[in-house]
DRENPA-3360 file (N, C-alpha, C; in nm, 2 decimals, always signed):
BEGIN
1 = MNIDLNSL = +12.16/+10.34/+1.11/+12.28/+10.28/+1.19/+12.26/+10.13/+1.18 ~ +12.35/+10.07/+1.11/+12.35/+9.92/+1.10/+12.46/+9.87/+1.18 ~ +12.43/+9.78/+1.28/+12.53/+9.71/+1.36/+12.52/+9.56/+1.34 ~ +12.63/+9.50/+1.30/+12.63/+9.35/+1.28/+12.64/+9.29/+1.42 ~ +12.52/+9.25/+1.48/+12.52/+9.20/+1.61/+12.59/+9.06/+1.62 ~ +12.59/+8.99/+1.51/+12.65/+8.86/+1.51/+12.80/+8.86/+1.53 ~ +12.86/+8.97/+1.49/+13.01/+8.98/+1.50/+13.06/+9.03/+1.63 ~ +12.96/+9.07/+1.72/+13.00/+9.13/+1.85/+13.02/+9.02/+1.95;
9 = SLKELKDL = +13.11/+9.04/+2.05/+13.13/+8.94/+2.16/+13.02/+8.96/+2.26 ~ +13.02/+8.87/+2.35/+12.92/+8.88/+2.46/+12.93/+9.01/+2.54 ~ +13.06/+9.04/+2.57/+13.09/+9.17/+2.65/+13.04/+9.29/+2.57 ~ +13.07/+9.29/+2.44/+13.03/+9.40/+2.36/+12.88/+9.41/+2.35 ~ +12.81/+9.30/+2.34/+12.66/+9.30/+2.33/+12.60/+9.35/+2.46 ~ +12.66/+9.31/+2.58/+12.61/+9.36/+2.71/+12.64/+9.51/+2.72 ~ +12.75/+9.55/+2.68/+12.78/+9.70/+2.68/+12.68/+9.78/+2.60 ~ +12.65/+9.72/+2.48/+12.55/+9.79/+2.39/+12.42/+9.79/+2.45;
17 = QSQVAKAI = +12.38/+9.68/+2.52/+12.25/+9.67/+2.59/+12.24/+9.77/+2.70 ~ +12.35/+9.79/+2.77/+12.35/+9.89/+2.88/+12.34/+10.03/+2.82 ~ +12.41/+10.06/+2.72/+12.40/+10.19/+2.65/+12.26/+10.22/+2.60 ~ +12.19/+10.11/+2.55/+12.06/+10.13/+2.49/+11.96/+10.16/+2.61 ~ +11.98/+10.08/+2.72/+11.89/+10.10/+2.84/+11.90/+10.24/+2.89 ~ +12.03/+10.29/+2.90/+12.05/+10.43/+2.95/+11.99/+10.53/+2.85 ~ +12.00/+10.51/+2.72/+11.95/+10.60/+2.62/+11.80/+10.61/+2.63 ~ +11.74/+10.49/+2.65/+11.59/+10.48/+2.66/+11.54/+10.56/+2.79;
25 = SGYVDRRK = +11.61/+10.53/+2.90/+11.57/+10.60/+3.02/+11.59/+10.75/+3.01 ~ +11.70/+10.79/+2.95/+11.72/+10.94/+2.94/+11.61/+11.00/+2.85 ~ +11.57/+10.93/+2.74/+11.47/+10.98/+2.65/+11.34/+10.99/+2.72 ~ +11.30/+10.89/+2.80/+11.17/+10.89/+2.87/+11.17/+11.00/+2.97 ~ +11.28/+11.02/+3.05/+11.29/+11.13/+3.14/+11.28/+11.26/+3.08 ~ +11.34/+11.28/+2.97/+11.34/+11.41/+2.90/+11.20/+11.44/+2.85 ~ +11.13/+11.34/+2.79/+10.99/+11.36/+2.74/+10.90/+11.39/+2.86 ~ +10.92/+11.33/+2.97/+10.83/+11.36/+3.09/+10.85/+11.50/+3.14;
33 = REALAELE = +10.98/+11.55/+3.14/+11.00/+11.68/+3.18/+10.94/+11.78/+3.08 ~ +10.95/+11.75/+2.95/+10.89/+11.84/+2.85/+10.74/+11.85/+2.87 ~ +10.68/+11.73/+2.89/+10.53/+11.72/+2.91/+10.49/+11.80/+3.03 ~ +10.56/+11.78/+3.14/+10.53/+11.85/+3.27/+10.54/+12.00/+3.25 ~ +10.65/+12.05/+3.18/+10.67/+12.19/+3.16/+10.55/+12.25/+3.08 ~ +10.51/+12.17/+2.97/+10.40/+12.22/+2.89/+10.27/+12.23/+2.97 ~ +10.25/+12.12/+3.05/+10.12/+12.13/+3.13/+10.13/+12.24/+3.23 ~ +10.24/+12.26/+3.30/+10.25/+12.37/+3.39/+10.23/+12.51/+3.32;
41 = ERAKAMGF = +10.28/+12.52/+3.20/+10.27/+12.64/+3.13/+10.12/+12.67/+3.09 ~ +10.05/+12.56/+3.05/+9.91/+12.58/+3.02/+9.82/+12.61/+3.14 ~ +9.85/+12.54/+3.25/+9.78/+12.57/+3.37/+9.80/+12.72/+3.42 ~ +9.93/+12.76/+3.41/+9.96/+12.90/+3.45/+9.89/+13.00/+3.36 ~ +9.87/+12.97/+3.23/+9.80/+13.06/+3.14/+9.65/+13.07/+3.17 ~ +9.60/+12.96/+3.24/+9.46/+12.96/+3.28/+9.45/+13.02/+3.42 ~ +9.56/+13.05/+3.49/+9.55/+13.11/+3.62/+9.56/+13.01/+3.73 ~ +9.61/+12.90/+3.71/+9.62/+12.79/+3.81/+9.76/+12.74/+3.82;
49 = TLAELTGL = +9.79/+12.67/+3.92/+9.91/+12.59/+3.93/+9.87/+12.45/+3.89 ~ +9.97/+12.37/+3.85/+9.94/+12.23/+3.82/+9.90/+12.15/+3.94 ~ +9.96/+12.19/+4.06/+9.92/+12.12/+4.18/+9.78/+12.15/+4.22 ~ +9.73/+12.27/+4.19/+9.59/+12.30/+4.22/+9.49/+12.22/+4.13 ~ +9.53/+12.20/+4.01/+9.44/+12.13/+3.92/+9.44/+11.98/+3.94 ~ +9.56/+11.92/+3.98/+9.56/+11.78/+4.01/+9.53/+11.74/+4.15 ~ +9.53/+11.84/+4.24/+9.51/+11.80/+4.38/+9.63/+11.75/+4.45 ~ +9.75/+11.76/+4.38/+9.87/+11.71/+4.44/+9.94/+11.83/+4.51;
57 = TSGRKRSP = +10.01/+11.80/+4.62/+10.10/+11.90/+4.68/+10.24/+11.85/+4.66 ~ +10.33/+11.94/+4.68/+10.47/+11.91/+4.66/+10.54/+11.85/+4.79 ~ +10.46/+11.81/+4.89/+10.51/+11.75/+5.01/+10.41/+11.75/+5.12 ~ +10.43/+11.66/+5.21/+10.34/+11.66/+5.32/+10.38/+11.76/+5.42 ~ +10.28/+11.83/+5.47/+10.31/+11.93/+5.57/+10.25/+11.88/+5.70 ~ +10.34/+11.86/+5.80/+10.30/+11.81/+5.93/+10.33/+11.91/+6.03 ~ +10.25/+11.91/+6.13/+10.28/+12.00/+6.25/+10.38/+11.91/+6.33 ~ +10.46/+11.98/+6.40/+10.56/+11.91/+6.49/+10.48/+11.82/+6.59;
65 = SVAKYANP = +10.53/+11.71/+6.62/+10.46/+11.62/+6.72/+10.48/+11.68/+6.86 ~ +10.38/+11.65/+6.94/+10.38/+11.70/+7.08/+10.45/+11.60/+7.17 ~ +10.54/+11.65/+7.26/+10.61/+11.56/+7.35/+10.51/+11.49/+7.44 ~ +10.52/+11.36/+7.46/+10.44/+11.29/+7.55/+10.51/+11.23/+7.68 ~ +10.64/+11.22/+7.66/+10.72/+11.16/+7.77/+10.84/+11.25/+7.80 ~ +10.88/+11.25/+7.93/+11.00/+11.33/+7.97/+11.09/+11.24/+8.04 ~ +11.22/+11.26/+8.02/+11.32/+11.18/+8.09/+11.32/+11.22/+8.24 ~ +11.30/+11.12/+8.33/+11.30/+11.15/+8.47/+11.43/+11.22/+8.52;
73 = ANPADTWS = +11.54/+11.19/+8.47/+11.67/+11.25/+8.51/+11.68/+11.39/+8.45 ~ +11.62/+11.42/+8.34/+11.64/+11.55/+8.27/+11.51/+11.58/+8.21 ~ +11.42/+11.65/+8.27/+11.28/+11.68/+8.21/+11.29/+11.76/+8.08 ~ +11.40/+11.82/+8.05/+11.41/+11.89/+7.92/+11.42/+11.79/+7.80 ~ +11.46/+11.66/+7.83/+11.48/+11.56/+7.73/+11.34/+11.49/+7.72 ~ +11.28/+11.51/+7.60/+11.14/+11.46/+7.58/+11.14/+11.37/+7.46 ~ +11.03/+11.30/+7.45/+11.00/+11.21/+7.34/+10.85/+11.21/+7.31 ~ +10.82/+11.21/+7.18/+10.68/+11.22/+7.14/+10.61/+11.09/+7.13;
81 = GRGRKPRW = +10.68/+10.98/+7.14/+10.62/+10.85/+7.13/+10.62/+10.79/+6.99 ~ +10.68/+10.87/+6.90/+10.69/+10.83/+6.76/+10.84/+10.79/+6.73 ~ +10.86/+10.70/+6.65/+10.99/+10.66/+6.61/+11.06/+10.57/+6.71 ~ +11.19/+10.56/+6.70/+11.26/+10.47/+6.79/+11.26/+10.53/+6.94 ~ +11.25/+10.44/+7.03/+11.25/+10.48/+7.17/+11.39/+10.53/+7.21 ~ +11.39/+10.64/+7.28/+11.52/+10.69/+7.32/+11.58/+10.60/+7.43 ~ +11.71/+10.60/+7.44/+11.78/+10.51/+7.53/+11.73/+10.53/+7.67 ~ +11.71/+10.66/+7.71/+11.66/+10.68/+7.85/+11.53/+10.62/+7.88;
89 = FTEALAQG = +11.44/+10.61/+7.77/+11.31/+10.55/+7.79/+11.32/+10.40/+7.81 ~ +11.40/+10.34/+7.72/+11.42/+10.19/+7.74/+11.49/+10.15/+7.86 ~ +11.58/+10.23/+7.91/+11.65/+10.21/+8.04/+11.55/+10.22/+8.15 ~ +11.47/+10.32/+8.15/+11.37/+10.34/+8.26/+11.27/+10.22/+8.26 ~ +11.23/+10.18/+8.14/+11.14/+10.06/+8.14/+11.21/+9.94/+8.20 ~ +11.34/+9.92/+8.17/+11.41/+9.81/+8.22/+11.43/+9.81/+8.37 ~ +11.43/+9.93/+8.42/+11.44/+9.95/+8.57/+11.30/+9.94/+8.64 ~ +11.20/+9.91/+8.56/+11.07/+9.88/+8.62/+10.97/+9.99/+8.61;
97 = KKPEDMAI = +11.01/+10.11/+8.55/+10.92/+10.22/+8.54/+10.82/+10.19/+8.43 ~ +10.70/+10.25/+8.44/+10.60/+10.23/+8.34/+10.59/+10.36/+8.25 ~ +10.55/+10.35/+8.13/+10.54/+10.47/+8.04/+10.45/+10.58/+8.11 ~ +10.35/+10.54/+8.18/+10.27/+10.64/+8.25/+10.35/+10.72/+8.35 ~ +10.45/+10.66/+8.41/+10.53/+10.73/+8.51/+10.61/+10.84/+8.44 ~ +10.64/+10.83/+8.31/+10.72/+10.93/+8.24/+10.64/+11.02/+8.16 ~ +10.51/+11.00/+8.16/+10.42/+11.09/+8.08/+10.42/+11.23/+8.13 ~ +10.41/+11.32/+8.03/+10.40/+11.46/+8.07/+10.26/+11.50/+8.11;
% end
């Protein structure tokens, strides 16, 4: 495939560049999937999973966090102390309560 790059406009060159980048990315992704499938097949033939051989898992498994604080107005409304503070917690702090006052 011969393309006379000197005869193309800037827009055409940029379009061509974009198409080449997409083609390269697609090729690399395809080759990675093929390699992964081949490795999984070989591991399976040996009686293992690829995750077992590499020590990788397909996701983090966490136990649910334990509630540490309860809403004074509604004890069923709890918070573990992780992530954003709930509105009721920040309002209680603004009213002068301490986190220890709301601890379960």
